[in-house]
C-alpha positions in Angstrom: -47.6 0.2 -4.9 -46.2 3.0 -2.8 -48.7 1.7 0.2 -47.3 -1.4 -0.3 -43.7 0.0 -0.1 -44.6 2.1 3.2 -46.1 -1.8 5.0 -42.5 -2.7 3.9 -40.8 0.1 5.3 -43.4 -0.2 8.4 -42.2 -3.6 9.2 -38.7 -2.9 8.3 -39.2 -0.1 11.0 -40.3 -2.9 13.6 -38.0 -5.4 13.2 -35.2 -2.7 14.0 -36.2 -0.3 16.1 -37.2 -1.6 20.0 -38.8 1.6 20.7 -41.4 1.2 18.6 -42.6 -2.4 19.4 -44.5 -1.4 22.2 -46.5 0.9 20.6 -50.6 0.7 20.4 -50.5 1.4 16.6 -48.2 -2.1 15.9 -51.1 -3.9 17.5 -53.4 -2.2 15.1 -51.5 -2.4 11.5 -50.7 -6.6 12.9 -54.4 -7.3 13.7 -55.3 -5.5 10.3 -52.7 -7.1 7.9 -53.5 -11.0 9.9 -57.7 -10.5 9.4 -56.4 -9.5 5.7 -54.1 -11.9 4.9 -56.2 -15.3 6.0 -59.1 -13.7 4.1 -57.0 -13.4 0.9 -55.1 -16.7 0.5 -58.8 -18.5 2.3 -59.9 -16.6 -1.5 -57.3 -17.6 -3.8 -56.8 -21.2 -2.1 -61.0 -21.9 -2.6 -61.0 -19.7 -6.2 -58.0 -22.3 -7.4 -60.2 -24.9 -6.4 -63.3 -23.6 -7.7 -65.0 -24.0 -5.2 -65.6 -20.3 -3.6 -67.8 -19.9 -0.7 -69.6 -16.7 -1.0 -68.7 -16.0 2.9 -65.1 -15.9 1.8 -65.9 -13.4 -1.5 -68.5 -11.5 0.9 -65.2 -11.3 3.4 -62.7 -10.6 0.6 -64.8 -7.5 -0.7 -66.4 -6.4 2.8 -63.9 -6.6 5.4 -61.3 -4.1 3.3 -63.9 -1.3 4.6 -62.7 -1.7 8.0 -59.3 -3.3 7.8 -57.6 -1.1 4.8 -57.8 2.7 7.1 -57.1 0.3 10.3 -53.9 -0.8 8.6 -53.0 2.0 7.2 -53.4 4.2 10.6 -51.5 1.8 12.4 -48.9 1.8 9.8 -48.8 5.7 10.0 -48.7 6.4 13.4 -46.0 3.5 13.6 -43.9 5.5 11.6 -44.2 8.4 13.3 -43.3 7.0 16.4 -40.2 5.8 15.0 -38.8 8.9 13.5 -37.5 10.4 16.4 -35.2 7.2 16.7 -34.6 7.2 13.0 -33.1 10.7 13.5 -31.2 10.1 16.2 -29.9 7.2 15.1 -29.3 8.0 11.3 -31.0 4.9 10.0 -30.5 3.9 6.3 -29.0 7.4 5.8 -26.0 8.0 4.4 -24.2 11.4 4.2 -21.6 13.4 2.7 -18.7 12.6 1.8 -18.7 9.3 0.5 -17.1 7.4 -2.2 -20.0 7.7 -4.2 -20.6 11.1 -3.9 -24.2 10.5 -2.8 -26.5 11.1 0.4 -29.8 9.9 1.2 -31.9 10.9 4.4 -33.8 7.8 5.8 -35.7 10.5 8.1 -37.0 12.4 5.1 -37.7 9.8 3.3 -40.1 8.8 5.6 -41.6 11.3 6.1 -42.5 11.7 2.1 -43.5 8.2 2.1 -46.3 9.1 5.2 -47.3 12.0 2.9 -47.7 9.9 -0.1 -51.0 8.2 1.4 -52.7 11.6 1.2 -53.6 11.4 -2.3 -52.8 7.4 -2.6 -54.8 6.1 0.6 -58.8 7.2 -1.2 -57.9 6.3 -5.0 -56.8 2.9 -3.6 -60.0 2.9 -1.6 -62.8 3.9 -3.9 -61.0 1.5 -6.3 -61.7 -1.2 -3.8 -65.3 0.0 -3.2 -65.6 -0.1 -6.6 -64.4 -3.6 -7.3 -67.0 -4.6 -4.3 -69.8 -3.4 -6.6 -68.5 -5.2 -9.7 -67.7 -8.4 -7.8 -70.7 -8.5 -5.4 -73.2 -7.1 -7.5 -74.3 -10.5 -8.9 -75.3 -9.6 -12.3 -74.2 -11.2 -15.9 -72.5 -9.1 -16.8 -69.9 -9.3 -14.2 -70.5 -12.8 -13.4 -68.3 -13.8 -17.1 -65.2 -12.4 -15.3 -65.0 -13.6 -12.3 
């Protein structure tokens, strides 16, 4: 969930910050996201049609090995590139005093989101590796769960 939130934050920064749109890191995460979504929705479509080609199943559970780190790197580099702009513009930040007696620093929030990758990325990545072994192993025990 937090990585999905970071994807949302990253795309939000991309659309709001013209300074970030020309970064190479944007191309990195856009390519990773695009290939991932094409594979994911092909997998869902063929699964619903009860005709899942092995190549689609294999791609769904194998290409993440490269695409996941590629997308995460692009997201983190894009957010990092946006930090100076976010701080200077005060983007999405709320300072005191205000009628709600509440403050929020979007710059600090982005840093916390970036730090959250340290414990979360390995956990999610290894979960996907486990899923890959389970789904692509071909044993009868695992086939009944497909």
